[in-house]
mmCIF file as gemmi writes it, N, C-alpha and C atoms, coordinates in Angstrom:
data_model
loop_
_atom_site.group_PDB
_atom_site.id
_atom_site.type_symbol
_atom_site.label_atom_id
_atom_site.label_alt_id
_atom_site.label_comp_id
_atom_site.label_asym_id
_atom_site.label_entity_id
_atom_site.label_seq_id
_atom_site.pdbx_PDB_ins_code
_atom_site.Cartn_x
_atom_site.Cartn_y
_atom_site.Cartn_z
_atom_site.occupancy
_atom_site.B_iso_or_equiv
_atom_site.pdbx_formal_charge
_atom_site.auth_seq_id
_atom_site.auth_asym_id
_atom_site.pdbx_PDB_model_num
ATOM 1 N N . MET Axp A 1 ? -25.182 40.724 43.183 1 0 ? 1 A 1
ATOM 2 C CA . MET Axp A 1 ? -23.728 40.087 43.136 1 0 ? 1 A 1
ATOM 3 C C . MET Axp A 1 ? -23.651 39.504 44.433 1 0 ? 1 A 1
ATOM 4 N N . LYS Axp A 2 ? -23.172 38.182 44.438 1 0 ? 2 A 1
ATOM 5 C CA . LYS Axp A 2 ? -22.952 37.305 45.568 1 0 ? 2 A 1
ATOM 6 C C . LYS Axp A 2 ? -21.637 37.358 45.862 1 0 ? 2 A 1
ATOM 7 N N . PHE Axp A 3 ? -21.253 37.668 47.082 1 0 ? 3 A 1
ATOM 8 C CA . PHE Axp A 3 ? -19.807 38.094 47.47 1 0 ? 3 A 1
ATOM 9 C C . PHE Axp A 3 ? -19.521 37.442 48.876 1 0 ? 3 A 1
ATOM 10 N N . ALA Axp A 4 ? -18.348 36.798 48.999 1 0 ? 4 A 1
ATOM 11 C CA . ALA Axp A 4 ? -17.986 36.329 50.432 1 0 ? 4 A 1
ATOM 12 C C . ALA Axp A 4 ? -16.441 36.451 50.645 1 0 ? 4 A 1
ATOM 13 N N . HIS Axp A 5 ? -16.166 36.421 51.724 1 0 ? 5 A 1
ATOM 14 C CA . HIS Axp A 5 ? -14.779 36.64 52.228 1 0 ? 5 A 1
ATOM 15 C C . HIS Axp A 5 ? -14.268 35.571 53.172 1 0 ? 5 A 1
ATOM 16 N N . LEU Axp A 6 ? -13.109 35.045 53.063 1 0 ? 6 A 1
ATOM 17 C CA . LEU Axp A 6 ? -12.591 33.917 53.966 1 0 ? 6 A 1
ATOM 18 C C . LEU Axp A 6 ? -11.14 34.143 54.417 1 0 ? 6 A 1
ATOM 19 N N . ASN Axp A 7 ? -10.822 33.99 55.674 1 0 ? 7 A 1
ATOM 20 C CA . ASN Axp A 7 ? -9.473 34.056 56.135 1 0 ? 7 A 1
ATOM 21 C C . ASN Axp A 7 ? -9.105 32.549 56.141 1 0 ? 7 A 1
ATOM 22 N N . THR Axp A 8 ? -8.199 32.17 55.017 1 0 ? 8 A 1
ATOM 23 C CA . THR Axp A 8 ? -7.976 30.681 54.804 1 0 ? 8 A 1
ATOM 24 C C . THR Axp A 8 ? -6.932 30.094 55.689 1 0 ? 8 A 1
ATOM 25 N N . ARG Axp A 9 ? -6.041 30.801 56.305 1 0 ? 9 A 1
ATOM 26 C CA . ARG Axp A 9 ? -4.932 30.304 56.988 1 0 ? 9 A 1
ATOM 27 C C . ARG Axp A 9 ? -4.291 29.232 56.213 1 0 ? 9 A 1
ATOM 28 N N . SER Axp A 10 ? -3.97 29.539 54.958 1 0 ? 10 A 1
ATOM 29 C CA . SER Axp A 10 ? -3.183 28.543 54.042 1 0 ? 10 A 1
ATOM 30 C C . SER Axp A 10 ? -4.198 27.88 53.154 1 0 ? 10 A 1
ATOM 31 N N . VAL Axp A 11 ? -4.212 28.188 51.886 1 0 ? 11 A 1
ATOM 32 C CA . VAL Axp A 11 ? -5.131 27.779 50.715 1 0 ? 11 A 1
ATOM 33 C C . VAL Axp A 11 ? -4.79 26.434 50.408 1 0 ? 11 A 1
ATOM 34 N N . ILE Axp A 12 ? -3.505 26.06 50.235 1 0 ? 12 A 1
ATOM 35 C CA . ILE Axp A 12 ? -3.17 24.655 49.836 1 0 ? 12 A 1
ATOM 36 C C . ILE Axp A 12 ? -3.925 23.5 50.486 1 0 ? 12 A 1
ATOM 37 N N . PRO Axp A 13 ? -3.66 23.467 51.821 1 0 ? 13 A 1
ATOM 38 C CA . PRO Axp A 13 ? -4.315 22.208 52.442 1 0 ? 13 A 1
ATOM 39 C C . PRO Axp A 13 ? -5.978 22.307 52.701 1 0 ? 13 A 1
ATOM 40 N N . ASN Axp A 14 ? -6.45 23.575 52.309 1 0 ? 14 A 1
ATOM 41 C CA . ASN Axp A 14 ? -8.01 23.712 52.273 1 0 ? 14 A 1
ATOM 42 C C . ASN Axp A 14 ? -8.439 23.983 51.095 1 0 ? 14 A 1
ATOM 43 N N . LEU Axp A 15 ? -7.866 23.632 49.847 1 0 ? 15 A 1
ATOM 44 C CA . LEU Axp A 15 ? -8.381 23.922 48.509 1 0 ? 15 A 1
ATOM 45 C C . LEU Axp A 15 ? -9.586 23.143 48.228 1 0 ? 15 A 1
ATOM 46 N N . SER Axp A 16 ? -9.687 21.78 48.601 1 0 ? 16 A 1
ATOM 47 C CA . SER Axp A 16 ? -10.84 21.12 48.196 1 0 ? 16 A 1
ATOM 48 C C . SER Axp A 16 ? -11.957 21.435 48.937 1 0 ? 16 A 1
ATOM 49 N N . ASP Axp A 17 ? -11.873 21.824 50.216 1 0 ? 17 A 1
ATOM 50 C CA . ASP Axp A 17 ? -13.032 22.519 50.975 1 0 ? 17 A 1
ATOM 51 C C . ASP Axp A 17 ? -13.362 23.921 50.418 1 0 ? 17 A 1
ATOM 52 N N . LEU Axp A 18 ? -12.489 24.598 50.105 1 0 ? 18 A 1
ATOM 53 C CA . LEU Axp A 18 ? -12.725 25.923 49.45 1 0 ? 18 A 1
ATOM 54 C C . LEU Axp A 18 ? -13.215 25.863 48.063 1 0 ? 18 A 1
ATOM 55 N N . SER Axp A 19 ? -13.137 24.944 47.412 1 0 ? 19 A 1
ATOM 56 C CA . SER Axp A 19 ? -13.664 24.731 46.039 1 0 ? 19 A 1
ATOM 57 C C . SER Axp A 19 ? -15.012 24.246 46.199 1 0 ? 19 A 1
ATOM 58 N N . ALA Axp A 20 ? -15.319 23.302 47.167 1 0 ? 20 A 1
ATOM 59 C CA . ALA Axp A 20 ? -16.774 22.788 47.412 1 0 ? 20 A 1
ATOM 60 C C . ALA Axp A 20 ? -17.583 24.178 47.96 1 0 ? 20 A 1
ATOM 61 N N . TYR Axp A 21 ? -16.934 24.765 48.685 1 0 ? 21 A 1
ATOM 62 C CA . TYR Axp A 21 ? -17.707 25.882 49.333 1 0 ? 21 A 1
ATOM 63 C C . TYR Axp A 21 ? -18.113 26.891 48.23 1 0 ? 21 A 1
ATOM 64 N N . LEU Axp A 22 ? -17.068 27.22 47.429 1 0 ? 22 A 1
ATOM 65 C CA . LEU Axp A 22 ? -17.316 28.161 46.384 1 0 ? 22 A 1
ATOM 66 C C . LEU Axp A 22 ? -18.395 27.819 45.467 1 0 ? 22 A 1
ATOM 67 N N . LEU Axp A 23 ? -18.3 26.574 44.848 1 0 ? 23 A 1
ATOM 68 C CA . LEU Axp A 23 ? -19.21 25.969 43.9 1 0 ? 23 A 1
ATOM 69 C C . LEU Axp A 23 ? -20.634 25.716 44.544 1 0 ? 23 A 1
ATOM 70 N N . THR Axp A 24 ? -20.808 25.293 45.709 1 0 ? 24 A 1
ATOM 71 C CA . THR Axp A 24 ? -21.959 24.921 46.431 1 0 ? 24 A 1
ATOM 72 C C . THR Axp A 24 ? -22.676 26.414 46.573 1 0 ? 24 A 1
ATOM 73 N N . HIS Axp A 25 ? -22.209 27.327 46.967 1 0 ? 25 A 1
ATOM 74 C CA . HIS Axp A 25 ? -22.815 28.638 47.226 1 0 ? 25 A 1
ATOM 75 C C . HIS Axp A 25 ? -22.829 29.593 45.978 1 0 ? 25 A 1
ATOM 76 N N . ASP Axp A 26 ? -22.134 29.245 44.891 1 0 ? 26 A 1
ATOM 77 C CA . ASP Axp A 26 ? -22.172 29.876 43.626 1 0 ? 26 A 1
ATOM 78 C C . ASP Axp A 26 ? -21.928 31.442 43.846 1 0 ? 26 A 1
ATOM 79 N N . PHE Axp A 27 ? -20.883 31.696 44.496 1 0 ? 27 A 1
ATOM 80 C CA . PHE Axp A 27 ? -20.511 33.127 44.695 1 0 ? 27 A 1
ATOM 81 C C . PHE Axp A 27 ? -19.982 33.622 43.42 1 0 ? 27 A 1
ATOM 82 N N . ASP Axp A 28 ? -20.222 35.011 43.129 1 0 ? 28 A 1
ATOM 83 C CA . ASP Axp A 28 ? -19.541 35.799 42.067 1 0 ? 28 A 1
ATOM 84 C C . ASP Axp A 28 ? -18.195 36.06 42.356 1 0 ? 28 A 1
ATOM 85 N N . VAL Axp A 29 ? -17.975 36.421 43.591 1 0 ? 29 A 1
ATOM 86 C CA . VAL Axp A 29 ? -16.625 36.806 43.962 1 0 ? 29 A 1
ATOM 87 C C . VAL Axp A 29 ? -16.246 36.222 45.333 1 0 ? 29 A 1
ATOM 88 N N . LEU Axp A 30 ? -15.142 35.492 45.684 1 0 ? 30 A 1
ATOM 89 C CA . LEU Axp A 30 ? -14.809 34.997 46.897 1 0 ? 30 A 1
ATOM 90 C C . LEU Axp A 30 ? -13.363 35.521 47.1 1 0 ? 30 A 1
ATOM 91 N N . THR Axp A 31 ? -13.294 36.47 48.188 1 0 ? 31 A 1
ATOM 92 C CA . THR Axp A 31 ? -11.917 37.055 48.497 1 0 ? 31 A 1
ATOM 93 C C . THR Axp A 31 ? -11.257 36.245 49.557 1 0 ? 31 A 1
ATOM 94 N N . LEU Axp A 32 ? -9.997 36.083 49.531 1 0 ? 32 A 1
ATOM 95 C CA . LEU Axp A 32 ? -9.238 35.299 50.547 1 0 ? 32 A 1
ATOM 96 C C . LEU Axp A 32 ? -8.125 36.156 51.276 1 0 ? 32 A 1
ATOM 97 N N . THR Axp A 33 ? -8.033 36.04 52.399 1 0 ? 33 A 1
ATOM 98 C CA . THR Axp A 33 ? -6.924 36.683 53.269 1 0 ? 33 A 1
ATOM 99 C C . THR Axp A 33 ? -6.079 35.333 53.797 1 0 ? 33 A 1
ATOM 100 N N . GLU Axp A 34 ? -4.706 35.736 54.246 1 0 ? 34 A 1
ATOM 101 C CA . GLU Axp A 34 ? -3.945 34.709 54.81 1 0 ? 34 A 1
ATOM 102 C C . GLU Axp A 34 ? -3.786 33.529 53.921 1 0 ? 34 A 1
ATOM 103 N N . THR Axp A 35 ? -3.55 33.748 52.635 1 0 ? 35 A 1
ATOM 104 C CA . THR Axp A 35 ? -3.51 32.576 51.879 1 0 ? 35 A 1
ATOM 105 C C . THR Axp A 35 ? -2.149 31.846 51.921 1 0 ? 35 A 1
ATOM 106 N N . TRP Axp A 36 ? -1.15 32.426 52.42 1 0 ? 36 A 1
ATOM 107 C CA . TRP Axp A 36 ? 0.211 31.859 52.805 1 0 ? 36 A 1
ATOM 108 C C . TRP Axp A 36 ? 0.74 31.203 51.475 1 0 ? 36 A 1
ATOM 109 N N . LEU Axp A 37 ? 0.569 31.92 50.276 1 0 ? 37 A 1
ATOM 110 C CA . LEU Axp A 37 ? 1.21 31.414 49.033 1 0 ? 37 A 1
ATOM 111 C C . LEU Axp A 37 ? 2.479 32.05 48.808 1 0 ? 37 A 1
ATOM 112 N N . SER Axp A 38 ? 3.293 31.438 48.01 1 0 ? 38 A 1
ATOM 113 C CA . SER Axp A 38 ? 4.661 32.111 47.701 1 0 ? 38 A 1
ATOM 114 C C . SER Axp A 38 ? 4.779 31.948 46.043 1 0 ? 38 A 1
ATOM 115 N N . CYS Axp A 39 ? 5.727 32.575 45.521 1 0 ? 39 A 1
ATOM 116 C CA . CYS Axp A 39 ? 5.948 32.459 44.047 1 0 ? 39 A 1
ATOM 117 C C . CYS Axp A 39 ? 6.366 30.997 43.73 1 0 ? 39 A 1
ATOM 118 N N . SER Axp A 40 ? 6.711 30.237 44.478 1 0 ? 40 A 1
ATOM 119 C CA . SER Axp A 40 ? 7.192 28.835 44.326 1 0 ? 40 A 1
ATOM 120 C C . SER Axp A 40 ? 5.792 27.894 43.956 1 0 ? 40 A 1
ATOM 121 N N . ILE Axp A 41 ? 4.617 28.539 44.318 1 0 ? 41 A 1
ATOM 122 C CA . ILE Axp A 41 ? 3.36 27.844 44.046 1 0 ? 41 A 1
ATOM 123 C C . ILE Axp A 41 ? 2.634 28.35 42.793 1 0 ? 41 A 1
ATOM 124 N N . ASP Axp A 42 ? 2.543 27.453 41.738 1 0 ? 42 A 1
ATOM 125 C CA . ASP Axp A 42 ? 1.999 27.933 40.511 1 0 ? 42 A 1
ATOM 126 C C . ASP Axp A 42 ? 0.393 28.192 40.603 1 0 ? 42 A 1
ATOM 127 N N . SER Axp A 43 ? -0.087 29.144 40.185 1 0 ? 43 A 1
ATOM 128 C CA . SER Axp A 43 ? -1.591 29.451 40.205 1 0 ? 43 A 1
ATOM 129 C C . SER Axp A 43 ? -2.32 28.452 39.501 1 0 ? 43 A 1
ATOM 130 N N . ASP Axp A 44 ? -1.908 27.612 38.584 1 0 ? 44 A 1
ATOM 131 C CA . ASP Axp A 44 ? -2.512 26.702 37.847 1 0 ? 44 A 1
ATOM 132 C C . ASP Axp A 44 ? -2.957 25.614 38.882 1 0 ? 44 A 1
ATOM 133 N N . VAL Axp A 45 ? -2.376 25.338 40.004 1 0 ? 45 A 1
ATOM 134 C CA . VAL Axp A 45 ? -2.828 24.407 40.87 1 0 ? 45 A 1
ATOM 135 C C . VAL Axp A 45 ? -4.015 24.807 41.722 1 0 ? 45 A 1
ATOM 136 N N . LEU Axp A 46 ? -4.304 26.154 41.764 1 0 ? 46 A 1
ATOM 137 C CA . LEU Axp A 46 ? -5.316 26.654 42.487 1 0 ? 46 A 1
ATOM 138 C C . LEU Axp A 46 ? -6.562 27.03 41.753 1 0 ? 46 A 1
ATOM 139 N N . GLN Axp A 47 ? -6.649 26.777 40.442 1 0 ? 47 A 1
ATOM 140 C CA . GLN Axp A 47 ? -7.788 27.07 39.542 1 0 ? 47 A 1
ATOM 141 C C . GLN Axp A 47 ? -8.92 26.177 39.952 1 0 ? 47 A 1
ATOM 142 N N . ILE Axp A 48 ? -10.149 26.835 39.91 1 0 ? 48 A 1
ATOM 143 C CA . ILE Axp A 48 ? -11.357 26.263 40.255 1 0 ? 48 A 1
ATOM 144 C C . ILE Axp A 48 ? -12.184 26.656 39.04 1 0 ? 48 A 1
ATOM 145 N N . PRO Axp A 49 ? -12.714 25.604 38.242 1 0 ? 49 A 1
ATOM 146 C CA . PRO Axp A 49 ? -13.508 25.675 37.074 1 0 ? 49 A 1
ATOM 147 C C . PRO Axp A 49 ? -14.563 26.791 37.129 1 0 ? 49 A 1
ATOM 148 N N . GLY Axp A 50 ? -14.632 27.764 36.126 1 0 ? 50 A 1
ATOM 149 C CA . GLY Axp A 50 ? -15.588 28.78 36.051 1 0 ? 50 A 1
ATOM 150 C C . GLY Axp A 50 ? -15.135 30.028 36.557 1 0 ? 50 A 1
ATOM 151 N N . TYR Axp A 51 ? -13.953 29.955 37.246 1 0 ? 51 A 1
ATOM 152 C CA . TYR Axp A 51 ? -13.427 31.118 37.988 1 0 ? 51 A 1
ATOM 153 C C . TYR Axp A 51 ? -12.092 31.639 37.589 1 0 ? 51 A 1
ATOM 154 N N . SER Axp A 52 ? -11.903 32.954 37.555 1 0 ? 52 A 1
ATOM 155 C CA . SER Axp A 52 ? -10.473 33.284 37.365 1 0 ? 52 A 1
ATOM 156 C C . SER Axp A 52 ? -9.912 33.515 38.751 1 0 ? 52 A 1
ATOM 157 N N . PHE Axp A 53 ? -8.661 33.261 39.03 1 0 ? 53 A 1
ATOM 158 C CA . PHE Axp A 53 ? -7.877 33.295 40.259 1 0 ? 53 A 1
ATOM 159 C C . PHE Axp A 53 ? -6.824 34.473 40.14 1 0 ? 53 A 1
ATOM 160 N N . VAL Axp A 54 ? -6.742 35.433 41.063 1 0 ? 54 A 1
ATOM 161 C CA . VAL Axp A 54 ? -5.86 36.531 41.1 1 0 ? 54 A 1
ATOM 162 C C . VAL Axp A 54 ? -5.431 36.485 42.595 1 0 ? 54 A 1
ATOM 163 N N . ARG Axp A 55 ? -3.986 36.764 42.669 1 0 ? 55 A 1
ATOM 164 C CA . ARG Axp A 55 ? -3.402 36.765 43.913 1 0 ? 55 A 1
ATOM 165 C C . ARG Axp A 55 ? -2.368 37.953 44.001 1 0 ? 55 A 1
ATOM 166 N N . ASN Axp A 56 ? -2.024 38.116 45.279 1 0 ? 56 A 1
ATOM 167 C CA . ASN Axp A 56 ? -0.917 39.027 45.801 1 0 ? 56 A 1
ATOM 168 C C . ASN Axp A 56 ? -0.264 38.477 46.982 1 0 ? 56 A 1
ATOM 169 N N . ASP Axp A 57 ? 0.749 37.748 46.766 1 0 ? 57 A 1
ATOM 170 C CA . ASP Axp A 57 ? 1.536 37.016 47.778 1 0 ? 57 A 1
ATOM 171 C C . ASP Axp A 57 ? 2.333 38.096 48.723 1 0 ? 57 A 1
ATOM 172 N N . ARG Axp A 58 ? 2.496 37.65 49.963 1 0 ? 58 A 1
ATOM 173 C CA . ARG Axp A 58 ? 3.377 38.434 50.719 1 0 ? 58 A 1
ATOM 174 C C . ARG Axp A 58 ? 4.746 37.841 50.745 1 0 ? 58 A 1
ATOM 175 N N . GLU Axp A 59 ? 5.787 38.807 50.654 1 0 ? 59 A 1
ATOM 176 C CA . GLU Axp A 59 ? 7.207 38.352 50.704 1 0 ? 59 A 1
ATOM 177 C C . GLU Axp A 59 ? 7.333 37.87 52.122 1 0 ? 59 A 1
ATOM 178 N N . GLY Axp A 60 ? 7.994 36.666 52.295 1 0 ? 60 A 1
ATOM 179 C CA . GLY Axp A 60 ? 8.207 36.063 53.53 1 0 ? 60 A 1
ATOM 180 C C . GLY Axp A 60 ? 7.163 35.145 53.972 1 0 ? 60 A 1
ATOM 181 N N . ARG Axp A 61 ? 7.076 34.816 55.274 1 0 ? 61 A 1
ATOM 182 C CA . ARG Axp A 61 ? 6.11 33.867 55.718 1 0 ? 61 A 1
ATOM 183 C C . ARG Axp A 61 ? 4.801 34.342 55.99 1 0 ? 61 A 1
ATOM 184 N N . GLY Axp A 62 ? 3.609 33.707 55.646 1 0 ? 62 A 1
ATOM 185 C CA . GLY Axp A 62 ? 2.284 33.978 56.097 1 0 ? 62 A 1
ATOM 186 C C . GLY Axp A 62 ? 1.753 35.09 54.95 1 0 ? 62 A 1
ATOM 187 N N . GLY Axp A 63 ? 0.537 35.759 55.464 1 0 ? 63 A 1
ATOM 188 C CA . GLY Axp A 63 ? 0.001 36.688 54.611 1 0 ? 63 A 1
ATOM 189 C C . GLY Axp A 63 ? -0.466 36.415 53.217 1 0 ? 63 A 1
ATOM 190 N N . GLY Axp A 64 ? -0.664 37.291 52.484 1 0 ? 64 A 1
ATOM 191 C CA . GLY Axp A 64 ? -1.162 37.203 51.219 1 0 ? 64 A 1
ATOM 192 C C . GLY Axp A 64 ? -2.761 37.331 50.898 1 0 ? 64 A 1
ATOM 193 N N . VAL Axp A 65 ? -3.081 37.807 49.853 1 0 ? 65 A 1
ATOM 194 C CA . VAL Axp A 65 ? -4.699 37.807 49.492 1 0 ? 65 A 1
ATOM 195 C C . VAL Axp A 65 ? -4.795 37.374 48.247 1 0 ? 65 A 1
ATOM 196 N N . ALA Axp A 66 ? -6.046 36.993 47.896 1 0 ? 66 A 1
ATOM 197 C CA . ALA Axp A 66 ? -6.264 36.349 46.603 1 0 ? 66 A 1
ATOM 198 C C . ALA Axp A 66 ? -7.795 36.516 46.341 1 0 ? 66 A 1
ATOM 199 N N . ALA Axp A 67 ? -8.295 36.327 45.156 1 0 ? 67 A 1
ATOM 200 C CA . ALA Axp A 67 ? -9.739 36.296 44.84 1 0 ? 67 A 1
ATOM 201 C C . ALA Axp A 67 ? -10.044 35.38 43.72 1 0 ? 67 A 1
ATOM 202 N N . TYR Axp A 68 ? -11.19 34.672 43.895 1 0 ? 68 A 1
ATOM 203 C CA . TYR Axp A 68 ? -11.889 33.898 42.824 1 0 ? 68 A 1
ATOM 204 C C . TYR Axp A 68 ? -12.917 34.759 42.313 1 0 ? 68 A 1
ATOM 205 N N . ILE Axp A 69 ? -12.973 35.072 40.927 1 0 ? 69 A 1
ATOM 206 C CA . ILE Axp A 69 ? -13.948 35.92 40.305 1 0 ? 69 A 1
ATOM 207 C C . ILE Axp A 69 ? -14.491 35.034 39.132 1 0 ? 69 A 1
ATOM 208 N N . LYS Axp A 70 ? -15.862 35.147 39.23 1 0 ? 70 A 1
ATOM 209 C CA . LYS Axp A 70 ? -16.487 34.292 38.094 1 0 ? 70 A 1
ATOM 210 C C . LYS Axp A 70 ? -15.879 34.83 36.665 1 0 ? 70 A 1
ATOM 211 N N . GLN Axp A 71 ? -15.659 33.831 35.886 1 0 ? 71 A 1
ATOM 212 C CA . GLN Axp A 71 ? -15.075 34.197 34.527 1 0 ? 71 A 1
ATOM 213 C C . GLN Axp A 71 ? -15.818 35.196 33.664 1 0 ? 71 A 1
ATOM 214 N N . ASN Axp A 72 ? -17.099 35.282 33.805 1 0 ? 72 A 1
ATOM 215 C CA . ASN Axp A 72 ? -18.061 36.188 33.073 1 0 ? 72 A 1
ATOM 216 C C . ASN Axp A 72 ? -17.877 37.588 33.395 1 0 ? 72 A 1
ATOM 217 N N . PHE Axp A 73 ? -17.245 37.848 34.58 1 0 ? 73 A 1
ATOM 218 C CA . PHE Axp A 73 ? -17.047 39.316 35.185 1 0 ? 73 A 1
ATOM 219 C C . PHE Axp A 73 ? -15.784 39.814 34.641 1 0 ? 73 A 1
ATOM 220 N N . LYS Axp A 74 ? -16.001 41.147 34.281 1 0 ? 74 A 1
ATOM 221 C CA . LYS Axp A 74 ? -14.895 42.014 33.935 1 0 ? 74 A 1
ATOM 222 C C . LYS Axp A 74 ? -14.354 42.448 35.182 1 0 ? 74 A 1
ATOM 223 N N . TYR Axp A 75 ? -13.046 42.515 35.205 1 0 ? 75 A 1
ATOM 224 C CA . TYR Axp A 75 ? -12.172 43.114 36.437 1 0 ? 75 A 1
ATOM 225 C C . TYR Axp A 75 ? -11.041 43.729 35.975 1 0 ? 75 A 1
ATOM 226 N N . GLN Axp A 76 ? -10.595 44.475 36.875 1 0 ? 76 A 1
ATOM 227 C CA . GLN Axp A 76 ? -9.205 45.223 36.715 1 0 ? 76 A 1
ATOM 228 C C . GLN Axp A 76 ? -8.471 45.21 37.958 1 0 ? 76 A 1
ATOM 229 N N . ILE Axp A 77 ? -7.061 44.739 37.825 1 0 ? 77 A 1
ATOM 230 C CA . ILE Axp A 77 ? -6.306 44.724 39.024 1 0 ? 77 A 1
ATOM 231 C C . ILE Axp A 77 ? -5.709 46.076 39.251 1 0 ? 77 A 1
ATOM 232 N N . ILE Axp A 78 ? -6.008 46.675 40.471 1 0 ? 78 A 1
ATOM 233 C CA . ILE Axp A 78 ? -5.386 47.992 40.7 1 0 ? 78 A 1
ATOM 234 C C . ILE Axp A 78 ? -4.309 47.895 41.869 1 0 ? 78 A 1
ATOM 235 N N . SER Axp A 79 ? -3.502 48.798 41.93 1 0 ? 79 A 1
ATOM 236 C CA . SER Axp A 79 ? -2.484 48.875 42.94 1 0 ? 79 A 1
ATOM 237 C C . SER Axp A 79 ? -2.688 50.214 43.719 1 0 ? 79 A 1
ATOM 238 N N . ILE Axp A 80 ? -3.035 50.108 44.94 1 0 ? 80 A 1
ATOM 239 C CA . ILE Axp A 80 ? -3.214 51.361 45.779 1 0 ? 80 A 1
ATOM 240 C C . ILE Axp A 80 ? -2.131 51.628 46.593 1 0 ? 80 A 1
ATOM 241 N N . GLY Axp A 81 ? -1.131 50.754 46.733 1 0 ? 81 A 1
ATOM 242 C CA . GLY Axp A 81 ? 0.008 51.101 47.572 1 0 ? 81 A 1
ATOM 243 C C . GLY Axp A 81 ? -0.269 50.858 48.976 1 0 ? 81 A 1
ATOM 244 N N . GLN Axp A 82 ? 0.833 50.631 49.838 1 0 ? 82 A 1
ATOM 245 C CA . GLN Axp A 82 ? 0.552 50.492 51.245 1 0 ? 82 A 1
ATOM 246 C C . GLN Axp A 82 ? 0.289 51.878 51.908 1 0 ? 82 A 1
ATOM 247 N N . GLN Axp A 83 ? 0.507 52.914 51.257 1 0 ? 83 A 1
ATOM 248 C CA . GLN Axp A 83 ? 0.235 54.151 52.115 1 0 ? 83 A 1
ATOM 249 C C . GLN Axp A 83 ? -1.391 54.46 51.993 1 0 ? 83 A 1
ATOM 250 N N . TYR Axp A 84 ? -2.114 53.728 51.348 1 0 ? 84 A 1
ATOM 251 C CA . TYR Axp A 84 ? -3.577 54.12 51.219 1 0 ? 84 A 1
ATOM 252 C C . TYR Axp A 84 ? -4.347 53.206 52.365 1 0 ? 84 A 1
ATOM 253 N N . SER Axp A 85 ? -5.462 53.877 52.804 1 0 ? 85 A 1
ATOM 254 C CA . SER Axp A 85 ? -6.431 53.117 53.59 1 0 ? 85 A 1
ATOM 255 C C . SER Axp A 85 ? -7.461 52.261 52.993 1 0 ? 85 A 1
ATOM 256 N N . LEU Axp A 86 ? -8.101 51.415 53.821 1 0 ? 86 A 1
ATOM 257 C CA . LEU Axp A 86 ? -9.256 50.662 53.246 1 0 ? 86 A 1
ATOM 258 C C . LEU Axp A 86 ? -10.265 51.548 52.627 1 0 ? 86 A 1
ATOM 259 N N . GLY Axp A 87 ? -10.377 52.769 53.265 1 0 ? 87 A 1
ATOM 260 C CA . GLY Axp A 87 ? -11.405 53.711 52.671 1 0 ? 87 A 1
ATOM 261 C C . GLY Axp A 87 ? -11.018 54.12 51.4 1 0 ? 87 A 1
ATOM 262 N N . ALA Axp A 88 ? -9.707 54.53 51.082 1 0 ? 88 A 1
ATOM 263 C CA . ALA Axp A 88 ? -9.296 54.984 49.817 1 0 ? 88 A 1
ATOM 264 C C . ALA Axp A 88 ? -9.465 53.778 48.669 1 0 ? 88 A 1
ATOM 265 N N . PHE Axp A 89 ? -9.195 52.589 49.232 1 0 ? 89 A 1
ATOM 266 C CA . PHE Axp A 89 ? -9.281 51.545 48.284 1 0 ? 89 A 1
ATOM 267 C C . PHE Axp A 89 ? -10.782 51.24 47.808 1 0 ? 89 A 1
ATOM 268 N N . CYS Axp A 90 ? -11.505 51.372 48.726 1 0 ? 90 A 1
ATOM 269 C CA . CYS Axp A 90 ? -13.126 51.188 48.437 1 0 ? 90 A 1
ATOM 270 C C . CYS Axp A 90 ? -13.434 52.327 47.592 1 0 ? 90 A 1
ATOM 271 N N . ASN Axp A 91 ? -13.057 53.492 47.832 1 0 ? 91 A 1
ATOM 272 C CA . ASN Axp A 91 ? -13.438 54.627 46.844 1 0 ? 91 A 1
ATOM 273 C C . ASN Axp A 91 ? -13.025 54.306 45.525 1 0 ? 91 A 1
ATOM 274 N N . GLN Axp A 92 ? -11.742 53.948 45.449 1 0 ? 92 A 1
ATOM 275 C CA . GLN Axp A 92 ? -11.294 53.624 44.051 1 0 ? 92 A 1
ATOM 276 C C . GLN Axp A 92 ? -11.922 52.404 43.361 1 0 ? 92 A 1
ATOM 277 N N . LEU Axp A 93 ? -12.386 51.468 44.201 1 0 ? 93 A 1
ATOM 278 C CA . LEU Axp A 93 ? -13.023 50.275 43.663 1 0 ? 93 A 1
ATOM 279 C C . LEU Axp A 93 ? -14.452 50.6 43.121 1 0 ? 93 A 1
ATOM 280 N N . PHE Axp A 94 ? -15.12 51.399 43.96 1 0 ? 94 A 1
ATOM 281 C CA . PHE Axp A 94 ? -16.574 51.603 43.551 1 0 ? 94 A 1
ATOM 282 C C . PHE Axp A 94 ? -16.734 52.788 42.671 1 0 ? 94 A 1
ATOM 283 N N . THR Axp A 95 ? -15.813 53.781 42.676 1 0 ? 95 A 1
ATOM 284 C CA . THR Axp A 95 ? -16.029 54.996 41.855 1 0 ? 95 A 1
ATOM 285 C C . THR Axp A 95 ? -14.922 55.075 40.775 1 0 ? 95 A 1
ATOM 286 N N . GLY Axp A 96 ? -13.906 54.232 40.785 1 0 ? 96 A 1
ATOM 287 C CA . GLY Axp A 96 ? -12.921 54.299 39.783 1 0 ? 96 A 1
ATOM 288 C C . GLY Axp A 96 ? -11.895 55.452 39.955 1 0 ? 96 A 1
ATOM 289 N N . ARG Axp A 97 ? -12.081 56.308 40.874 1 0 ? 97 A 1
ATOM 290 C CA . ARG Axp A 97 ? -11.266 57.485 41.223 1 0 ? 97 A 1
ATOM 291 C C . ARG Axp A 97 ? -10.483 57.245 42.53 1 0 ? 97 A 1
ATOM 292 N N . HIS Axp A 98 ? -9.336 58.071 42.581 1 0 ? 98 A 1
ATOM 293 C CA . HIS Axp A 98 ? -8.445 57.981 43.659 1 0 ? 98 A 1
ATOM 294 C C . HIS Axp A 98 ? -9.091 59.133 44.596 1 0 ? 98 A 1
ATOM 295 N N . LEU Axp A 99 ? -8.996 59.063 45.962 1 0 ? 99 A 1
ATOM 296 C CA . LEU Axp A 99 ? -9.369 60.174 46.779 1 0 ? 99 A 1
ATOM 297 C C . LEU Axp A 99 ? -8.58 61.489 46.397 1 0 ? 99 A 1
ATOM 298 N N . GLY Axp A 100 ? -9.159 62.573 46.273 1 0 ? 100 A 1
ATOM 299 C CA . GLY Axp A 100 ? -8.491 63.743 46.035 1 0 ? 100 A 1
ATOM 300 C C . GLY Axp A 100 ? -8.563 64.142 44.595 1 0 ? 100 A 1
ATOM 301 N N . GLU Axp A 101 ? -9.167 63.347 43.843 1 0 ? 101 A 1
ATOM 302 C CA . GLU Axp A 101 ? -9.269 63.68 42.303 1 0 ? 101 A 1
ATOM 303 C C . GLU Axp A 101 ? -10.591 64.52 42.102 1 0 ? 101 A 1
């Protein structure tokens, strides 16, 4: 699996470079932080051929996370809540179980 992560500091003005980077390197999954998206921006304008786009915008200015996932990959969106740590998230991601189960 070919995976990458970028801190985009706003997806919209960087979309053409982001698309070229993703397609040139043929990543299976590309995660993004600091997307700076809001509900007023339709996900359709952020689509890149061959990839599904999922996002979680921050309410207010800045923040937000997103991922481009190759369309042939099965994935499930999980909610871990703000009370969980990165370790708890990774445990659920890779084992399918919450910590303490």
